[in-house]
N, C-alpha and C positions, 0 to 999 in steps of 0.2 A: 059705451062699455070699456070697462078698463080691463088689460090684459094682466094676468098675473101667473106666477109661477107655482104650480101645484107639487108638494113633497109628500110622499107616504113613505110609511116603514113597515116592513114585514114584521117588526117585533110588536106592532099594534095593529094586526091585521082586521080586516071587514067580515071575514069570515074563515074558516078552517076546516080541513078534512083532517080528523085526527085517527091516525093509523096505530096508535099506541106504542109499544116499543118498536114496531117497524118503521116508523117515520110518519110523516103529515105533509099536507100542503097549507101554507099560509096563504090569503089571498086578500089582495088589497084591489080597490075599484076606484077609478078616478072620476072627477065629475062628469066628464062625457061619456061614462061606462067603460072606458078602456080598463081590462084587467091586468094585473101582473101576480104572478104566481111565485112562490119559492117552494120547490119540492124537496124534500129529503127522504130518501129510501135507504133503510140499512140493508145490510148483505142478509139474504133469504128473503127478501120482499119480492112478492109476484102480485100481479094485476088482480088475477083469479082470487087469490087468498085475501089480500089486503085492503083493495079498494073496490072491486065489482060489489061486494054486498053493500058498500056505502051510497053507491050510485043506483041501488035499485036492481042490481043482478041483471044488467042489460047482456046480449051476446058479448059484445065487444065494447071497448071504449067509444062513445058516440061523438067525442070532441077532436077537433084540430088543435094541434099543439103546434106553435113557433116558439122556439127558445134556445137557450146556451146552457150547455154543460159545463159544469165547474169542476167536479170531481167525480170519480168512480165510473163504471161503465153500466150503461143500462142496454138490455137487448130489447128490442121492440119488434114484434111479429105482426105483420098484415095478415089477419085472419083468413080473409079469401084465399090469398095464395099459400099461406105458409112462410112466406119469405121473412126471415130475420135480418134485422139491422142493427150492428152493435153502436152505440153513440158513448163516445167518451170525453175526455176533459179538452176544452178548446172547440168542441162541435158545436155548429149553429146549425138548426135542424128545423124541418117542417114534416109533422107528422099528421097524416089525413086521418079522419075517423076510421073506425073499423079495424082498430089494433088492441093488442093487449102486449105485455112486457114483463120483463124480471130482471131482478139485480143481478149482474155477472160478477163473479169473484168475490174478494173478502173487504171490499172497500166501500164505505157509504158513498152513495151517490147524490150530490147536490147541483140542482139546475135551477135556471129560472125561466119560466114560461110567460109570453105575452099574448094577449087576445084583443082584438078590436072590438068596440061597442057592437051587441048584439045587432042593433038596426042596421047597421052597416055590412055586416058580413052577407047578407042575401042581397044586397044591391048588385053584386059583381059577381060573375061565373068564375069557378076555379079552373 
C-alpha cells in the first residue's frame, strides 16, 4: 500500500451549510473520514436563528467541535448551565455537545473546525 498525501480545499467542499447572508460552513471529508470545516458567521448570526433550522431544530447543537478561531468573537453557551464562553482570534477550542452560540460585536467570525472519523469517536470515552 503506497502512502500518499491528500490535499483538499474549502473552495470545492464536499458539502456545505448555506446560511444565506448570515454566513455558512464549507465541509471537506478526507479519505479516512476526518472532516474539516470552514465556518463564516456574519455579525448578527445566532445558532438559534441561522443554524438550528438546518439541523432539524434540535434543542441544542449535538456536535462536538474542535477548532481554531481566525477572526471575530463567537460566544458559545452551554445550554444545561447557561455558562457563556467567548472565543476569539488565536483561540484553539474544544466545545462539547449541548451548546448554542452567537456572534458578538460587528466583526465577521471565521474559524476552522476539525472532527475525527465517526467510527473512531465512539471508541474512547471523553
